[in-house]
C-alpha positions in Angstrom: 217.9 -61.9 68.6 214.8 -64.1 69.2 215.6 -64.0 73.0 215.7 -60.2 72.9 212.4 -60.0 71.1 210.8 -62.4 73.5 212.2 -60.4 76.5 210.8 -57.1 75.0 207.4 -58.7 74.4 207.3 -59.9 77.9 208.3 -56.5 79.3 205.6 -54.8 77.1 203.0 -57.3 78.3 203.9 -56.7 82.0 203.8 -52.9 81.4 200.3 -53.1 79.9 199.1 -55.3 82.8 200.5 -52.8 85.3 198.9 -49.8 83.5 195.5 -51.5 83.2 195.6 -52.5 86.8 196.5 -49.0 87.9 193.8 -47.6 85.7 191.2 -49.9 87.1 192.2 -49.3 90.7 192.4 -45.5 90.3 189.0 -45.0 88.8 186.7 -47.0 91.1 184.1 -44.8 92.8 183.7 -44.6 96.6 181.6 -47.4 98.2 178.9 -46.2 100.7 177.4 -48.9 103.0 175.7 -49.1 106.4 173.8 -45.8 105.8 172.1 -45.3 109.2 169.8 -42.5 110.5 166.6 -42.2 112.6 163.8 -44.3 111.2 160.5 -42.3 111.0 160.8 -39.8 113.8 163.3 -37.5 115.6 162.6 -35.0 118.4 163.0 -31.3 117.6 166.3 -29.8 118.9 167.7 -33.3 119.7 171.0 -34.5 118.3 170.4 -36.8 115.2 173.2 -39.2 114.2 173.6 -39.8 110.5 176.5 -42.2 109.6 177.8 -44.6 106.9 180.9 -46.7 106.1 182.7 -45.1 103.1 185.6 -47.0 101.4 187.7 -46.3 98.4 191.0 -47.5 97.0 191.9 -43.9 96.3 192.1 -41.1 98.9 188.7 -39.7 99.8 188.4 -36.0 99.2 185.1 -35.3 100.9 182.1 -37.1 102.4 179.1 -34.8 102.7 175.5 -35.0 103.8 173.2 -33.3 101.3 169.8 -32.1 102.5 167.0 -31.2 100.0 164.2 -30.6 102.5 163.2 -28.5 104.3 165.9 -26.5 102.5 169.0 -27.3 100.4 172.1 -27.6 102.7 175.4 -29.4 102.7 177.4 -30.6 105.8 180.9 -32.2 105.9 180.9 -35.5 107.8 183.5 -36.4 110.4 185.8 -39.4 110.1 186.0 -41.6 113.2 189.6 -42.2 114.2 190.9 -43.1 110.8 188.3 -45.9 110.3 185.8 -46.2 107.4 183.0 -44.7 109.5 181.8 -41.1 108.8 179.2 -39.4 111.0 177.2 -36.2 111.1 175.6 -35.0 114.4 172.7 -32.8 113.2 170.1 -30.8 115.2 166.7 -30.4 113.5 165.0 -27.1 114.3 161.7 -27.3 112.3 158.8 -29.7 112.7 158.8 -31.0 109.2 160.2 -33.8 107.0 164.0 -33.9 106.5 165.2 -35.6 103.3 168.9 -36.2 102.7 171.6 -38.5 101.3 175.4 -39.0 101.5 177.7 -37.8 98.7 181.3 -39.1 98.6 184.1 -37.9 96.3 187.7 -39.1 95.9 190.9 -37.4 94.6 190.6 -39.1 91.3 187.3 -37.3 90.7 185.1 -40.3 91.1 181.9 -39.9 93.3 179.0 -41.9 94.7 175.7 -41.2 96.4 173.7 -43.2 98.9 170.0 -43.9 98.6 167.7 -41.1 100.0 166.9 -41.2 103.7 164.3 -39.2 105.6 162.8 -38.7 109.1 160.0 -36.5 110.5 160.9 -34.0 113.2 158.3 -33.9 115.9 157.7 -32.3 119.3 156.9 -35.4 121.5 154.0 -34.9 123.9 151.6 -37.2 125.8 148.3 -37.0 123.9 145.1 -39.0 124.4 143.2 -39.6 121.1 139.7 -41.1 120.9 139.0 -42.5 117.4 135.7 -43.5 115.9 136.2 -45.6 112.8 133.6 -46.0 110.0 133.2 -49.4 108.4 134.4 -48.4 105.0 137.3 -47.4 102.9 138.6 -43.9 103.7 141.6 -41.8 102.8 142.8 -38.2 103.4 145.9 -36.1 103.8 147.3 -34.9 107.1 149.9 -32.8 105.3 150.7 -31.7 101.7 153.8 -29.4 101.6 155.1 -27.4 98.6 157.4 -24.4 98.9 155.4 -21.2 98.1 158.3 -19.7 96.1 160.8 -21.6 93.9 163.9 -19.9 92.5 164.0 -20.4 88.7 165.9 -23.6 87.7 165.9 -24.8 91.3 165.4 -28.5 92.3 162.8 -28.9 95.1 161.3 -31.7 97.2 157.5 -31.9 97.7 155.8 -34.3 100.1 152.5 -35.5 101.5 151.3 -37.7 104.3 148.4 -40.0 103.2 146.3 -41.5 106.0 144.1 -44.7 105.9 141.2 -43.3 107.9 139.0 -46.4 107.4 138.9 -49.7 109.3 140.2 -51.9 106.4 143.7 -52.8 105.1 144.0 -50.6 101.9 146.1 -50.8 98.8 147.1 -47.3 97.8 149.0 -45.6 95.0 150.0 -41.9 95.3 151.2 -39.7 92.5 152.4 -36.0 92.1 151.7 -33.7 89.2 153.0 -30.2 88.4 150.9 -28.0 86.0 151.5 -24.5 84.6 148.8 -21.8 84.4 147.4 -23.3 81.2 147.0 -26.8 82.7 150.0 -28.5 81.0 152.2 -30.9 82.9 155.7 -29.3 83.2 159.1 -30.0 84.6 160.4 -33.5 85.5 160.4 -35.6 88.6 163.4 -37.7 89.5 162.8 -41.2 88.4 160.1 -40.4 85.8 160.2 -39.8 82.1 156.7 -38.3 82.0 156.6 -34.5 82.0 155.4 -33.1 85.4 154.2 -36.5 86.7 155.5 -39.3 89.0 154.1 -42.2 90.9 155.6 -41.8 94.3 154.8 -45.2 95.8 152.4 -48.2 96.0 151.8 -49.4 99.6 149.5 -51.5 101.7 148.3 -49.6 104.8 146.7 -50.9 108.0 143.7 -49.0 109.4 144.7 -45.5 110.7 148.3 -45.9 109.4 150.0 -42.9 107.7 152.3 -43.2 104.7 154.9 -40.6 103.7 155.2 -39.8 100.0 157.7 -37.4 98.3 159.1 -36.4 95.0 162.1 -34.4 93.8 161.1 -32.0 90.9 163.3 -30.1 88.5 162.1 -26.7 87.4 165.0 -26.2 84.9 164.1 -24.1 81.9 160.6 -23.1 83.1 159.5 -19.4 82.9 158.6 -17.3 85.9 155.0 -17.4 87.0 152.5 -19.4 88.9 152.2 -23.2 89.0 150.0 -25.9 90.7 151.2 -29.0 92.5 148.6 -31.9 92.8 148.8 -34.9 95.0 146.4 -37.8 94.1 145.9 -41.1 95.9 143.8 -44.1 94.7 142.9 -46.6 97.4 141.0 -49.9 97.5 140.3 -52.9 99.6 138.5 -56.3 99.5 136.6 -57.0 102.7 134.3 -60.0 102.1 134.0 -63.1 99.8 130.7 -65.1 99.3 129.3 -67.5 96.8 125.8 -67.1 95.2 123.7 -68.3 92.3 121.9 -66.0 89.8 119.7 -66.0 86.8 122.5 -65.2 84.3 120.4 -62.9 82.0 119.4 -60.7 85.0 123.0 -60.5 86.3 124.3 -59.6 82.9 121.7 -56.9 82.5 122.5 -55.3 85.9 126.3 -55.5 85.8 129.2 -54.9 83.5 130.0 -58.4 82.3 132.5 -60.0 79.8 131.4 -62.4 77.1 131.0 -66.0 78.2 134.1 -68.0 77.2 134.4 -71.7 78.0 131.4 -71.4 80.4 133.2 -68.6 82.3 132.5 -64.8 82.7 133.5 -61.9 84.9 131.2 -59.1 86.0 131.7 -55.8 87.9 129.1 -53.7 89.6 130.4 -50.3 91.0 128.4 -47.8 93.0 129.9 -44.4 93.7 129.1 -43.2 97.2 129.8 -39.6 96.2 132.5 -37.1 97.2 133.2 -35.4 100.5 135.3 -32.3 101.0 137.7 -31.2 103.7 138.1 -27.5 103.8 140.9 -25.1 105.0 140.4 -21.6 106.4 138.3 -19.1 104.6 140.2 -16.4 102.5 138.4 -13.1 101.8 138.8 -11.6 98.4 137.8 -7.9 97.8 136.6 -6.5 94.4 136.0 -2.8 94.9 136.6 -1.6 91.3 134.5 -1.6 88.1 136.1 -3.6 85.3 136.6 -2.0 81.9 135.7 -5.0 79.8 137.7 -3.8 76.8 140.8 -4.4 78.9 139.9 -8.1 79.6 140.1 -11.0 77.2 137.1 -13.2 78.2 136.5 -16.8 77.0 133.4 -17.0 74.7 131.5 -19.2 77.2 131.9 -16.7 80.0 131.0 -13.7 77.8 128.0 -15.5 76.4 126.5 -16.4 79.9 126.9 -12.9 81.5 123.7 -11.0 82.3 123.4 -8.4 79.6 124.6 -4.9 80.5 125.7 -6.1 84.0 128.7 -4.6 85.8 131.8 -6.7 86.4 133.8 -6.0 89.6 137.6 -6.6 90.1 140.3 -6.3 92.7 143.9 -7.3 93.3 144.3 -10.0 96.0 147.3 -11.9 97.3 146.5 -15.5 98.1 149.4 -17.4 99.6 152.4 -16.1 97.6 150.4 -15.6 94.3 149.0 -12.3 93.2 145.6 -12.7 91.6 143.2 -10.3 89.9 139.8 -11.4 91.1 136.7 -10.8 88.9 133.1 -11.2 90.0 130.3 -11.6 87.4 126.5 -11.5 87.4 125.6 -14.5 85.2 122.2 -15.1 83.5 121.6 -18.4 85.3 121.9 -16.6 88.8 119.6 -14.1 90.4 122.7 -11.9 91.4 126.5 -12.1 91.5 127.5 -15.7 91.8 130.6 -16.4 89.6 134.3 -15.5 90.2 137.5 -15.8 88.3 141.0 -15.8 89.8 143.4 -14.8 87.0 147.1 -14.2 87.0 146.7 -11.8 84.0 143.7 -10.3 82.2 143.3 -13.3 79.8 140.4 -15.1 81.6 140.0 -18.8 80.8 137.2 -21.2 81.9 139.7 -23.1 84.1 140.3 -20.0 86.2 136.6 -19.6 87.2 133.8 -21.2 89.1 130.3 -20.6 90.5 129.6 -20.3 94.2 129.8 -23.8 95.7 132.3 -25.2 93.1 136.0 -25.6 92.8 138.2 -23.4 90.5 140.1 -26.0 88.4 143.4 -24.1 87.8 144.2 -23.6 91.5 142.0 -25.9 93.4 140.3 -23.3 95.6 136.6 -23.9 96.6 134.3 -20.8 96.1 132.7 -20.7 99.5 130.6 -17.6 99.0 130.0 -14.6 96.6 128.4 -11.4 97.9 125.2 -10.5 96.1 126.5 -7.0 95.3 129.7 -8.4 93.6 132.2 -6.6 95.9 133.4 -9.6 97.9 133.9 -13.4 97.8 135.5 -16.1 100.0 137.5 -19.1 98.9 139.3 -21.9 100.8 141.7 -24.8 100.1 139.9 -28.2 99.7 140.8 -31.9 99.8 138.4 -34.0 97.7 137.6 -37.6 98.7 135.4 -39.7 96.4 134.4 -43.2 97.5 132.8 -46.2 95.9 131.5 -49.8 96.7 132.2 -52.6 94.2 131.3 -56.2 93.6 133.5 -58.5 91.5 131.8 -61.6 90.2 133.8 -64.7 89.0 131.1 -66.9 87.4 130.5 -70.4 86.0 127.8 -69.8 83.4 125.4 -72.4 81.9 123.7 -70.3 79.2 121.3 -73.1 78.1 119.8 -73.0 81.6 120.2 -69.2 82.1 122.2 -70.0 85.2 125.3 -68.6 86.9 127.2 -69.7 90.0 129.5 -66.9 91.1 132.2 -66.2 93.7 131.7 -62.6 94.8 134.4 -60.3 96.2 133.0 -57.2 98.0 135.3 -54.2 97.9 135.4 -50.5 98.4 137.8 -47.8 97.3 138.1 -44.2 96.2 140.6 -41.4 95.7 141.8 -38.3 97.5 143.3 -35.2 95.8 144.7 -31.9 96.9 146.2 -28.9 95.1 148.8 -26.3 96.2 149.8 -23.2 94.2 153.4 -21.9 94.1 155.4 -19.3 92.2 158.7 -19.6 90.2 160.6 -16.4 90.9 163.8 -14.9 89.6 167.1 -15.5 91.5 168.4 -12.3 93.0 171.7 -12.9 91.3 170.0 -12.9 87.9 168.3 -9.6 88.3 169.7 -6.8 86.1 170.8 -3.8 88.1 170.0 -0.4 86.7 173.0 1.5 85.2 174.1 4.3 87.4 173.2 7.7 85.9 175.8 10.5 85.9 175.0 13.4 88.2 174.5 16.6 86.0 177.1 19.3 86.4 175.8 22.4 88.3 175.1 25.4 86.1 177.8 28.1 86.6 176.7 31.1 88.6 176.9 34.5 86.8 180.1 36.5 87.4 179.3 39.5 89.6 179.7 42.9 87.8 181.1 46.0 89.6 178.5 48.6 90.4 178.6 51.9 88.4 177.9 55.0 90.2 
């Protein structure tokens, strides 16, 4: 009896081991390695090879290359002669950035994805470039791309090329932000838990080097309407180190210094050089109609600064893919018409407006000019660059002698920022089709009566 029990126990143990082993083996996800693709650049209309090794202890059901830019596409990859190698020969047809990854799925329902890859499609030509470099920190964008229309609940990729246009090695940090029409951060970026915000990357760039930054943004649950994407880059560099002595009280009065602790203090002296602006093409806005002010909800600050009894002009204008009602005002601090608002409805907030020569906060357009009669204005896209010079002091301080011996690091830096507007639109499949209306029956014709005669 004991032998039978022992035998049954051993058989049960063996069965459990077999079942656990099968379970473990059957539910491991595919393993993607050796993910290769063109690094940085590929020529337009050339054949691009994307490949990877994909292994699994189950049967692979599919291996797919998933593109999210310039548009969402999926392509089955080809297995090479029964090996672990899968390839896709792809032909890029647009001069833009292609962002993609590999997705593998097995028959047990387990799946894996590779890291994201990207390359820039270019038309290669021989070009001679003459460059004049200023001896300072500098940064700007050679491209900031956001789709003009986004289908509701769609996931999109946005990207920017930041360029170190100075002659120094710069440390830079780039972020993306998405705001709605009221200025709130909305949606989520992949890899970030902050609404509508993500730090794309932190890099060190050589002089005249470009850096590609991108983010994947989810619009799920957001209402239809207009939104603003913002790219922002902070950059800085240290370019010289010296040692000097100071009268401590004079240095402390002229710089931002910490308290002296154990005969040591740090000071900072920052001087902003000002902001420069890089402009896009001028966009003409027409305002031929007189506004009925009772149909407009004006902020109190705008209403209070209007010239008394002056006429407000308005007009519908399409800028990019957004439809704006443009209003032009005669304000009490101007001699004529000088103030415009670009509104998506008739509730006009301060952030939708600006004077001539200033930038409208809600959409980032610079107000280039306003016609003195109030019937026309021009705006343009703008990249803002603001630069500073800074000195960092690391000082040994002898307060009794009013003396400081400091190591000084000389640096510079600044930030670049650019806005793009886009619209969330309804999917065609979600639009409600009108119910068909029955055709009315024709009225019966009168029955002819015989003539009497």
